[in-house]
C-alpha positions as CSV (number, residue, x, y, z in Angstrom):
1,M,199.7,-17.1,195.5
2,E,197.5,-19.0,198.3
3,R,194.1,-20.0,198.3
4,Y,191.7,-22.0,201.1
5,F,188.3,-23.6,200.6
6,R,186.5,-25.5,202.9
7,F,183.4,-27.4,202.3
8,S,180.9,-27.7,205.3
9,D,176.8,-29.5,205.6
10,D,175.7,-32.3,208.0
11,N,177.8,-35.2,206.4
12,S,181.0,-34.0,205.7
13,D,183.8,-31.5,206.3
14,K,186.7,-30.9,204.3
15,Y,188.9,-29.1,202.9
16,W,191.2,-27.9,199.9
17,E,193.8,-25.7,199.4
18,V,196.1,-24.7,196.6
19,I,199.6,-23.3,196.8
20,Y,201.1,-22.1,192.8
21,N,203.9,-20.2,191.9
22,E,205.0,-19.6,188.2
23,T,204.8,-23.6,187.0
24,T,204.1,-25.5,189.9
25,S,200.7,-25.6,191.9
26,T,200.4,-27.9,195.2
27,V,197.3,-29.5,196.3
28,F,196.0,-30.1,200.1
29,F,193.0,-31.6,200.6
30,G,191.0,-33.8,203.1
31,R,188.6,-33.8,206.0
32,T,189.1,-30.8,207.8
33,G,191.4,-31.4,211.0
34,S,193.6,-34.3,209.3
35,A,196.3,-34.2,207.3
36,G,194.7,-35.3,204.3
37,R,196.4,-35.6,200.8
38,V,199.0,-33.6,198.5
39,E,199.3,-33.5,195.1
40,E,202.0,-31.7,193.6
41,K,201.9,-30.6,189.2
42,N,204.2,-29.1,187.1
43,Y,203.4,-27.3,184.4
44,I,205.3,-26.1,180.8
45,S,204.3,-22.4,181.7
46,E,202.9,-19.8,184.4
47,T,200.0,-19.1,181.8
48,E,199.1,-22.9,181.9
49,C,199.6,-23.0,185.5
50,I,197.3,-20.5,186.4
51,K,194.5,-21.8,183.5
52,E,194.7,-25.0,185.4
53,V,194.5,-23.8,188.9
54,E,191.4,-21.2,188.2
55,K,189.6,-24.1,186.2
56,Q,189.8,-26.1,189.8
57,I,189.2,-23.2,191.9
58,A,185.8,-23.0,189.9
59,S,184.9,-26.7,189.8
60,K,185.1,-26.2,193.8
61,L,182.9,-23.5,194.2
62,K,180.5,-25.1,192.0
63,K,180.0,-27.9,194.3
64,G,179.7,-25.5,197.1
65,Y,183.0,-25.3,198.7
66,K,183.3,-21.5,200.1
67,E,186.6,-19.7,200.0
68,T,188.5,-19.0,203.8
69,Q,191.4,-16.4,205.2
70,T,193.6,-19.2,206.5
71,T,194.3,-22.4,206.4
72,N,191.6,-25.4,207.1
73,R,194.6,-28.0,207.5
74,P,196.6,-29.0,210.4
75,I,200.3,-27.6,211.1
76,K,202.1,-30.7,210.8
77,D,205.9,-30.3,211.7
78,A,208.4,-27.6,212.9
79,E,209.7,-26.8,209.3
80,T,206.2,-25.9,207.7
81,L,205.8,-23.6,210.7
82,S,209.1,-22.0,210.2
83,N,208.1,-21.3,206.9
84,I,204.9,-19.6,207.8
85,N,206.6,-17.1,210.4
């Protein structure tokens, strides 16, 4: 599953995105328009992975992030682009 979030105010414009499947979550975050950073985590069970991702999402929403329908980070290379098609 993929979920996309963006925070924008007078001082900042940033994104936080998560892709999770079974026991792995990958988080992309940074300033909108930048490649940003990537963090991947592995969990012992799908239940633990979902629980942790939901906790992170709740934290972002509390901080003022808004969920969006599409990615806010740039597509960096042809491999990423081919995975979307």
